[in-house]
C-alpha angles and dihedrals in degrees: 000000000000119000121244089251092052090049091050091049091050090049091052091050092049092046091049090049091050091050091051090049093050090047093050093045092050091049091055098046101036089230117212090242137241131296108267096166092128091063099039118111093198109035110179114235108223118248088235091224105153105168129077129228143188124208093294116020149357113298138181111276108280117233122242108283094026126109115280094018115145099043126144099279091054093063119051129190133167105346115219114270124181137176121208103216093198093235102086093279133105125204118212103216093200100050098024089227118141117218136196107246091217131057116228107281096244139022119269141182114266093258092048090048090053090050089049090056094044093053099038122118113193129152088005091296125123100177097088120144141177111275124242116243091254092051093050092045090055092073095053112123116206097181097099109350130206093104108027097209132073101255091196084078108016115055124210132203134241128025097298096252099104108069094178093056098072099081115139124198124239126199092247116107117211102236102170106114121200138169090229106062133154112232093250092069095044116102117022105347123187131170117269131189116215112222091198105043096022098228128144109218141162109241144156126212129064124324142162124261134212109204122221136191136186135056114025097197094077112113095022112123126220104199124188123187105222093198093238101087091276131108123205121205104206090190094063102023090235127132119213136194110252091216127051124228093275090221138057128251140185112249095265090052092047091056091049093046091055096045092051097042125118118189126167090352094303117122100176097086121141140183106267120243119241095268095045090049094049090050091076096048114117114224096175092103095271121146117240093037093236131079103263092191086075107017129059114212129195111246117231136180118233129211091271090057093250127139104259141169137229136275108237122218123234123201090238122108129205098252098199118150121224132034123355101242134127089256095058100028098221138198092284085085135076129187123262138182118227108220089178133027116328098214136194125229091282093051097254119141101262109165102013139242106296094034120137119213139148123257136181115287095213145015093243094069100038113138132201087266096059124092110226093220091061104065102063096069135168134249131235108188124224136185140169128026125117090315130131131188113258102178093175093051122219115279088180088078088079112088105204090189094051114145119187106207132180133202116256095273133109135225099194125145091252094044096060092222094120117059099316093096099231128117117278111268091014096126096232116170130227124237105219094185095097088054092053089050092049093049090052089062087059092051092255116132118200135148124237089253092051093048090048089055092047093050090048121181163087080220116047117241125237118252090259092051090048090056088057092047091054091046089057086061091047091252118134117215130159122237090245090055090047090052090050089051091052090047091049089054090042091239100120 
């Protein structure tokens, strides 16, 4: 019989051998890695997109090697998990952040919104603050869209009819200055996240705010250059390609490029989902909006002749049901990150470097609202993290009983709950004179009364709806111009 000491020694030898074997095996196969979620300071909450799409509509999950394989639904990470604390607060069980269940009841300037957070008492807590753009983006839900939050936990305002009125402030100031700016980023622009349409944009004006409290390390990257053309973010557990694709693709081609890529001996690269991609955006005021100490970006020239940088594809579609129009969004679109300027039709910086929007996946389904330069986009590869392959997707992400409800408030033009800055239901009026002045610069002459009739109400139209309203009066206006008009009137 062996002694206890001999048994222990044998155990140590066996354990050491096993460790060596695992190490050697991992080195040969370039294993995706282990789940280190418990130690991550910036765990990415999965988009929760469980269905698969082609360039036009929902499709059955493509098999590996087929067109459109490798999209969001076929890789799954940390699924969203929330706890309603029953006191007006919601705990995110993935990020450990605690959120106010309600938005502020009326829109405010950025400074007033910050004061609102600083002086708020909810759930017995007084340490509320304005969220960073990465914190606020973490609660986006891409399973069904419209709105892009789970309204079982996160309440909205208004009656749900004014999609453009659900902008929420973040603490990140847009600091990229440029001689070619759209009016919406002139003044005191900060990044907003739109609960209804999902976008991240740089805007001025008056918006809502959803306060947050808790850990302040979430959203802070910890990049390491591995010396082999790869970058590891120890905060998220993700590994990135140091270089981008160097050329643009349509969405189908971007998926294929990622699935077939081999970099530094790794062949398990994928196209990042919208949240993974946004995690490496730099909102410090840098241009491009990505840390160039670690990441190499292809330089481009935009229509103003400026040095610019690519849009990067995500694997995430816009899963909107219904027709594929600008009004509804539609599955013809996928989400992208603008590393450089996100310009309007005239080439002016409209949404800001670091913005996240959706664009057409292909040329075939381009509409009059799509800019041609924004559908051949670039790829930044990702691998690793707490992500598993789910080739069949996850149809359970669709809640057939979903009900999007709103508190009994109103965001009408007259009520001031949109971007007019007044209290909801306060009956404030809109001065259309600045809109008349702006239209005059476009060579369009209208009176205040005519513009009032075109805008309609009491709910403000979207930019696309406004184009149609003008067309009914035989006036031609682009969607970008319509959006600028809404911004000028503080209705967008």
